[in-house]
C-alpha positions as CSV (number, residue, x, y, z in Angstrom):
1,X,-60.8,-70.0,92.1
2,X,-62.1,-66.7,93.5
3,X,-59.9,-64.8,91.1
4,X,-61.4,-66.6,88.1
5,X,-64.9,-66.2,89.5
6,X,-64.4,-62.5,90.1
7,X,-62.9,-62.2,86.6
8,X,-66.2,-63.4,85.0
9,X,-68.5,-61.5,87.4
10,X,-67.1,-58.0,86.8
11,X,-67.6,-56.1,83.5
12,X,-63.9,-55.2,83.4
13,X,-63.0,-58.8,83.9
14,X,-65.3,-60.0,81.1
15,X,-63.9,-57.3,78.8
16,X,-60.4,-58.5,79.7
17,X,-61.4,-62.1,78.8
18,X,-63.0,-60.9,75.6
19,X,-59.8,-59.0,74.7
20,X,-57.5,-61.9,75.4
21,X,-59.6,-64.4,73.5
22,X,-60.0,-61.9,70.7
23,X,-56.2,-61.5,70.5
24,X,-55.8,-65.3,70.2
25,X,-58.4,-65.5,67.5
26,X,-56.9,-62.5,65.7
27,X,-53.5,-64.3,65.7
28,X,-55.2,-67.3,64.2
29,X,-56.9,-65.3,61.5
30,X,-53.5,-63.9,60.4
31,X,-51.8,-67.3,60.6
32,X,-54.6,-69.1,58.8
33,X,-54.4,-66.5,56.0
34,X,-50.7,-67.0,55.6
35,X,-51.2,-70.7,55.3
36,X,-54.1,-70.4,52.8
37,X,-52.2,-68.0,50.6
38,X,-49.7,-70.8,49.8
39,X,-52.4,-71.9,47.3
40,X,-50.7,-69.3,44.9
41,X,-47.4,-71.2,45.2
42,X,-48.9,-74.3,43.7
43,X,-50.2,-77.8,44.7
44,X,-46.9,-79.2,46.0
45,X,-46.4,-76.3,48.5
46,X,-50.0,-76.2,49.8
47,X,-50.2,-80.0,50.1
48,X,-46.9,-80.2,51.9
49,X,-48.2,-77.5,54.3
50,X,-51.4,-79.5,54.9
51,X,-49.4,-82.7,55.5
52,X,-47.2,-80.8,58.0
53,X,-50.3,-79.6,60.0
54,X,-51.7,-83.1,60.1
55,X,-48.4,-84.8,61.0
56,X,-49.0,-84.1,64.8
57,X,-52.6,-85.0,65.5
58,X,-52.4,-84.3,69.2
59,X,-51.0,-80.8,68.6
60,X,-53.5,-80.1,65.8
61,X,-56.5,-81.1,68.0
62,X,-55.1,-79.2,71.0
63,X,-55.0,-76.1,68.8
64,X,-58.5,-76.7,67.5
65,X,-60.0,-77.2,71.0
66,X,-58.2,-74.1,72.2
67,X,-59.6,-72.1,69.4
68,X,-63.1,-73.4,70.0
69,X,-62.8,-72.5,73.7
70,X,-61.7,-69.0,72.8
71,X,-64.6,-68.6,70.4
72,X,-67.0,-69.8,73.0
73,X,-65.7,-67.5,75.7
74,X,-65.5,-64.6,73.3
75,X,-69.1,-64.9,72.3
76,X,-70.4,-65.5,75.9
77,X,-68.6,-62.4,77.1
78,X,-69.9,-60.3,74.2
79,X,-73.5,-61.4,74.8
80,X,-73.2,-60.9,78.6
81,X,-71.7,-57.4,78.2
82,X,-74.3,-56.4,75.6
83,X,-77.1,-57.6,77.9
84,X,-75.6,-55.7,80.8
85,X,-75.3,-52.5,78.7
86,X,-79.0,-52.8,77.7
87,X,-80.1,-53.5,81.2
88,X,-78.3,-50.4,82.4
89,X,-80.1,-48.3,79.8
90,X,-83.7,-49.7,79.8
91,X,-85.1,-46.7,77.9
92,X,-83.5,-46.2,74.5
93,X,-82.3,-42.7,73.6
94,X,-84.1,-40.8,70.9
95,X,-80.9,-40.9,69.0
96,X,-79.6,-44.4,69.9
97,X,-76.2,-44.3,68.2
98,X,-73.8,-41.4,68.5
99,X,-72.9,-39.9,65.2
100,X,-69.2,-40.7,65.6
101,X,-69.9,-44.5,66.0
102,X,-68.7,-46.5,63.1
103,X,-70.7,-49.2,61.3
104,X,-68.4,-51.9,62.7
105,X,-68.9,-50.7,66.3
106,X,-72.7,-50.6,65.8
107,X,-72.9,-54.1,64.5
108,X,-70.3,-55.9,66.6
109,X,-72.7,-58.4,68.2
110,X,-74.7,-59.3,65.1
111,X,-71.7,-59.5,62.8
112,X,-70.0,-61.7,65.3
113,X,-72.9,-64.1,65.4
114,X,-73.1,-64.2,61.6
115,X,-69.3,-64.9,61.5
116,X,-69.9,-67.8,63.9
117,X,-72.4,-69.3,61.4
118,X,-69.8,-68.8,58.7
119,X,-67.1,-70.5,60.8
120,X,-69.3,-73.5,61.4
121,X,-70.0,-73.9,57.7
122,X,-66.3,-73.4,56.9
123,X,-65.3,-76.2,59.3
124,X,-67.9,-78.5,57.9
125,X,-66.7,-77.7,54.4
126,X,-62.9,-77.8,54.5
127,X,-62.1,-79.4,57.9
128,X,-64.7,-82.1,58.4
129,X,-65.1,-82.3,54.6
130,X,-68.7,-83.4,54.6
131,X,-69.8,-84.1,51.0
132,X,-73.3,-82.7,51.5
133,X,-71.9,-79.3,52.3
134,X,-69.5,-78.7,49.4
135,X,-72.2,-78.7,46.7
136,X,-69.8,-80.3,44.1
137,X,-70.8,-84.0,44.4
138,X,-67.3,-84.9,45.2
139,X,-65.8,-86.5,48.4
140,X,-62.9,-84.2,49.4
141,X,-61.5,-86.9,51.7
142,X,-60.7,-89.0,48.6
143,X,-58.6,-86.3,47.0
144,X,-55.0,-87.5,47.0
145,X,-51.9,-86.2,45.2
146,X,-49.2,-88.3,43.5
147,X,-47.2,-88.4,46.7
148,X,-50.1,-89.9,48.7
149,X,-50.9,-86.7,50.6
150,X,-54.3,-85.2,51.0
151,X,-54.8,-83.0,47.9
152,X,-55.6,-79.8,49.7
153,X,-54.9,-77.7,46.6
154,X,-57.5,-79.6,44.5
155,X,-60.0,-79.4,47.4
156,X,-59.7,-75.6,47.6
157,X,-60.0,-75.2,43.8
158,X,-63.0,-77.6,43.4
159,X,-64.6,-76.1,46.5
160,X,-64.4,-72.5,45.3
161,X,-65.5,-73.3,41.8
162,X,-69.0,-73.3,43.2
163,X,-70.1,-69.7,42.9
164,X,-72.6,-70.0,45.8
165,X,-69.9,-71.3,48.1
166,X,-67.5,-68.5,47.0
167,X,-70.1,-65.9,47.4
168,X,-71.0,-67.0,51.0
169,X,-67.2,-67.2,51.8
170,X,-66.8,-63.6,50.6
171,X,-69.7,-62.4,52.7
172,X,-68.3,-64.3,55.7
173,X,-64.8,-62.9,55.5
174,X,-66.2,-59.4,54.7
175,X,-68.2,-59.5,58.0
176,X,-65.2,-61.0,59.8
177,X,-63.0,-58.1,58.7
178,X,-65.8,-55.5,59.5
179,X,-65.9,-57.1,63.0
180,X,-62.1,-56.9,63.3
181,X,-61.9,-53.2,62.1
182,X,-63.5,-52.2,65.5
183,X,-62.5,-55.3,67.5
184,X,-58.8,-54.9,67.2
185,X,-59.1,-51.3,68.4
186,X,-61.4,-52.3,71.3
187,X,-59.0,-55.1,72.2
188,X,-56.2,-52.6,72.8
189,X,-58.5,-50.5,74.9
190,X,-59.6,-53.4,77.1
191,X,-56.0,-54.4,77.6
192,X,-55.2,-50.8,78.7
193,X,-52.9,-50.3,75.7
194,X,-54.9,-47.6,73.9
195,X,-53.6,-44.3,75.2
196,X,-54.7,-40.9,74.0
197,X,-51.4,-40.5,72.2
198,X,-51.9,-43.8,70.3
199,X,-55.7,-43.8,69.9
200,X,-55.8,-42.3,66.5
201,X,-53.0,-44.5,65.2
202,X,-54.5,-47.8,66.6
203,X,-57.9,-46.9,65.1
204,X,-56.5,-46.3,61.7
205,X,-54.2,-49.3,61.9
206,X,-57.1,-51.5,62.8
207,X,-59.0,-50.4,59.7
208,X,-55.9,-51.0,57.5
209,X,-55.3,-54.4,58.9
210,X,-59.0,-55.3,58.3
211,X,-58.8,-54.3,54.7
212,X,-55.5,-56.2,54.1
213,X,-57.1,-59.3,55.6
214,X,-60.1,-58.9,53.5
215,X,-58.0,-58.6,50.3
216,X,-56.0,-61.6,51.3
217,X,-58.9,-63.9,52.0
218,X,-61.0,-62.7,49.1
219,X,-58.2,-63.2,46.6
220,X,-58.4,-67.0,46.9
221,X,-62.0,-67.6,45.8
222,X,-61.8,-64.8,43.3
223,X,-58.7,-66.2,41.7
224,X,-60.4,-69.6,41.4
225,X,-63.6,-68.2,40.0
226,X,-61.7,-66.2,37.4
227,X,-59.4,-69.0,36.4
228,X,-56.2,-67.4,37.7
229,X,-55.2,-70.5,39.5
230,X,-56.3,-74.2,39.4
231,X,-56.6,-74.6,35.7
232,X,-54.7,-77.9,36.0
233,X,-57.3,-79.4,38.3
234,X,-59.9,-81.5,36.5
235,X,-63.5,-80.2,36.6
């Protein structure tokens, strides 16, 4: 108990918790994208994937709860560390940000909080599937394919046909990837894995990974909006 208490009291401990939860969330972002990209393989593949995820309710909800805990701890540690840094520097410098600081590093807290808003909306939209959120006038829970499975494919297509929804999604994933471009690098540093020899490589790799994730996530709503996929789904 003392170990856990000390972990949250010290700035190093909170940075470690933030890094570990960030690593878990980063893994989820990659896995979630790989699952979502199956939309390009057609309705049968995506619906089968959706049915597989929901075949073990206990495991699914265990993963969801674990992710929510990680998000909660990650945000709490970020706010706590930010407040601690500001308290240690009550008088702002004439030049507040060093010139070498990147945009992503300057906006970590605010981008993280906006991403949280996006996550809440995304969960209401495609997970809880509240009709008042999707802006289509359709109940996504009633979408069923010819094999009796939830028609995830049609849900994604219909959902992203709404330009406002797609635009908000693109903004959300854009900020998420901006957050990750610095967050992944900072995560290695907090875990003691960012040595001087590897610092430049890790920083560049973080930027590349963030861009690849952005392209992957953005490709889905853009493909729907431009009619590259989903033509067979009724409007």
